MIMI-741101 format. One record per residue (C-alpha): x, y, z. Coordinates in steps of 0.05 Angstrom, whole numbers, padded with zeros to 5 digits, always signed. Example, Ala and Ser with C-alpha at 12.3 -4.5 7.8 and 13.67 -1.06 7.14 Angstrom:
2
+00246-00090+00156 +00273-00021+00143 
***
This chain:
269
-00791-00157+00469 -00763-00162+00398 -00772-00230+00368 -00707-00267+00354 -00696-00294+00284 -00692-00367+00307 -00760-00361+00342 -00796-00356+00275 -00780-00429+00262 -00820-00456+00320 -00886-00452+00357 -00891-00406+00417 -00896-00467+00462 -00830-00494+00435 -00796-00426+00439 -00814-00421+00513 -00779-00487+00526 -00713-00470+00491 -00655-00471+00541 -00610-00410+00539 -00544-00391+00570 -00513-00323+00580 -00445-00315+00547 -00397-00263+00522 -00406-00253+00447 -00344-00224+00414 -00331-00183+00352 -00260-00169+00327 -00233-00101+00304 -00168-00084+00270 -00139-00026+00309 -00066-00039+00296 -00018-00058+00352 -00052-00060+00420 -00027-00053+00492 +00003-00119+00516 -00051-00130+00569 -00111-00114+00525 -00162-00167+00505 -00144-00190+00435 -00138-00244+00383 -00070-00254+00352 -00007-00212+00361 +00031-00214+00426 +00004-00209+00497 +00022-00200+00570 +00070-00255+00592 +00106-00248+00659 +00180-00263+00663 +00172-00304+00726 +00154-00365+00684 +00188-00397+00623 +00158-00380+00556 +00120-00441+00530 +00150-00488+00478 +00107-00535+00437 +00118-00607+00416 +00148-00579+00352 +00205-00551+00395 +00185-00480+00375 +00156-00425+00419 +00080-00424+00422 +00040-00364+00395 -00015-00324+00427 -00083-00343+00398 -00124-00299+00444 -00124-00267+00512 -00183-00243+00554 -00172-00186+00604 -00233-00195+00648 -00228-00125+00677 -00244-00099+00607 -00302-00147+00594 -00374-00148+00619 -00387-00196+00676 -00399-00267+00650 -00432-00319+00696 -00380-00365+00729 -00321-00329+00698 -00268-00287+00733 -00277-00212+00739 -00203-00196+00739 -00138-00223+00710 -00120-00248+00641 -00137-00315+00610 -00090-00329+00553 -00091-00385+00500 -00026-00405+00466 -00021-00453+00406 +00033-00482+00362 +00036-00451+00292 +00091-00500+00273 +00045-00560+00283 -00007-00581+00230 -00061-00586+00285 -00036-00524+00322 -00020-00568+00383 -00086-00606+00387 -00079-00679+00406 -00134-00721+00375 -00114-00783+00416 -00115-00746+00482 -00155-00681+00479 -00132-00661+00549 -00058-00666+00531 -00033-00594+00534 +00038-00611+00510 +00024-00575+00444 -00014-00515+00472 -00020-00478+00538 -00074-00439+00575 -00052-00389+00628 -00091-00350+00680 -00052-00290+00705 -00083-00253+00763 -00026-00205+00779 -00016-00157+00720 +00038-00117+00756 +00093-00170+00747 +00152-00153+00702 +00135-00179+00633 +00166-00190+00565 +00165-00129+00519 +00131-00129+00451 +00199-00128+00418 +00223-00189+00458 +00160-00228+00443 +00159-00211+00369 +00231-00234+00363 +00218-00298+00402 +00154-00319+00367 +00170-00300+00295 +00135-00348+00248 +00131-00352+00172 +00057-00366+00173 -00003-00351+00217 -00077-00363+00202 -00091-00302+00246 -00070-00246+00200 -00064-00190+00251 -00073-00167+00322 -00147-00155+00334 -00183-00120+00391 -00240-00157+00424 -00308-00123+00432 -00351-00164+00480 -00425-00159+00497 -00471-00205+00536 -00517-00249+00494 -00568-00303+00511 -00547-00363+00470 -00602-00413+00454 -00588-00488+00455 -00601-00499+00381 -00533-00524+00358 -00510-00594+00338 -00473-00612+00401 -00472-00658+00462 -00517-00612+00504 -00571-00615+00450 -00573-00690+00452 -00579-00691+00527 -00634-00638+00528 -00677-00667+00472 -00660-00741+00477 -00638-00752+00406 -00588-00727+00355 -00595-00659+00323 -00613-00681+00252 -00663-00734+00273 -00698-00685+00319 -00706-00631+00266 -00723-00681+00211 -00785-00699+00251 -00801-00625+00258 -00786-00600+00188 -00796-00663+00145 -00770-00660+00073 -00748-00587+00083 -00700-00605+00139 -00635-00588+00102 -00657-00520+00078 -00690-00503+00144 -00628-00523+00184 -00585-00479+00139 -00631-00420+00154 -00634-00437+00228 -00558-00439+00231 -00555-00368+00202 -00605-00344+00254 -00571-00377+00314 -00503-00350+00296 -00527-00278+00294 -00519-00271+00369 -00456-00313+00372 -00413-00260+00339 -00344-00283+00317 -00331-00320+00381 -00358-00336+00450 -00336-00334+00522 -00380-00388+00553 -00447-00408+00521 -00459-00468+00476 -00408-00491+00424 -00414-00501+00350 -00374-00547+00305 -00364-00560+00231 -00354-00634+00246 -00376-00674+00307 -00373-00652+00380 -00314-00693+00408 -00351-00700+00474 -00401-00747+00441 -00349-00802+00438 -00308-00787+00501 -00347-00801+00564 -00293-00770+00608 -00305-00702+00574 -00381-00701+00575 -00388-00657+00636 -00343-00603+00606 -00371-00537+00582 -00349-00485+00532 -00295-00439+00558 -00278-00400+00494 -00295-00406+00421 -00264-00371+00361 -00295-00376+00292 -00263-00365+00225 -00270-00292+00203 -00257-00267+00134 -00268-00193+00122 -00231-00133+00094 -00202-00114+00162 -00200-00181+00200 -00178-00250+00177 -00177-00313+00220 -00180-00379+00182 -00183-00447+00216 -00166-00493+00158 -00224-00491+00109 -00269-00441+00146 -00269-00481+00212 -00280-00464+00285 -00241-00474+00350 -00266-00488+00420 -00235-00494+00489 -00272-00533+00542 -00267-00540+00618 -00303-00577+00674 -00350-00530+00713 -00313-00545+00778 -00246-00527+00746 -00276-00463+00719 -00301-00445+00789 -00233-00460+00820 -00195-00424+00764 -00159-00488+00744 -00151-00468+00672 -00093-00515+00664 -00146-00569+00662 -00180-00540+00600 -00172-00572+00531 -00171-00552+00458 -00209-00574+00396 -00215-00547+00326 -00245-00573+00262 -00263-00551+00192 -00306-00573+00134 
***
């Protein structure tokens, strides 16, 4: 088996103890306007007319951040195998709808799970007219390519502290000594190789602190979806100053498809 980049940092004994989790690793492609029901980031998506279109706390219509059509994606442990999971945020709000006081408050964003894709839905023209905005940090409508990856628990997050019994920096300072900062920069580059430009499931990354560290009521929640900043010639997604966004959910709610219980966080450097 080919050695992973991150494995070169550790002894074989340590590598064998690293916890891993299967997830969907995504890469974005600029293929122009896509079918309404296709997995994508940005643009407009499939939204049935049997429910009111969501309005944010700004009073303006929410915008599609991403939608996952599970029939197009490889099977991901604990996730649906059919239907669409869609994430809507508020481009008219400085925090895109995130509520720092109550992370579970969805008043400024919405998450929908739509099982029946045969329902009458808004057309592209209707949605583009309804959701017209002067600015978006997602600069296009990008197709999602998804593959299964085994994500190691080597990120600075709540799961790491539970697994290893101390915070990320302290743990690796004991391991790497005076070289800890340089080694962690290199380790970050290695770990992110398999994480693509986003994740469906797996272990989250942050540019600041994991909000679960300070909110006991959220500490059982796991990563639902993650979207990183991407800046390339064909794809541009920019969370503030090169940040990252995560959606979390309790495992029981994931199993029961209660995606209305999920919550949203993003941060940047």
